[in-house]
C-alpha positions, 0 to 999 in steps of 0.5 A: 499500500502507498504511503500518503504524500507528505507536503511539510517542510523537506517532504514532497513537492507540492502540486502546481496550482492554478493561479489564473485568477490571482494574476494581475492581468494586462489593463486591456484584458481587465476592461474587455472582461468588465465590459462584457460582464456590464453588458450581460448585467444591462438591459439596453433599449433596442433603440441603442442596442442596434448600433452594438453590431456592425454590417458585413462588407457586402451590405456595407458596399451596397450601402455606400453605393446607394449613398453615393447617389445622394451625395452632394455635388463638389465645388467643381461639379457645380461650377461646370453645371452653372456654366452650362446652364449659362451656356444654354441660356445664351 
């Protein structure tokens, strides 16, 4: 029969313990953990919650193409348009 281990002074080496809980973690890790806990605990209205997720690349491209149609004209384009209208009125 095996004799029990003796962990006293001069005895057996103590087993390695998981000390991850007691480590001083870097600031960014602590912040992201605190943020995750806070977001789980807080109730958020849907009108604000919609800004937590972003759109994917395809959707962003189609949205930008759509918005490009409604982009205000540049100074050069306006100048060209006005001069063209002035030429037509002559």
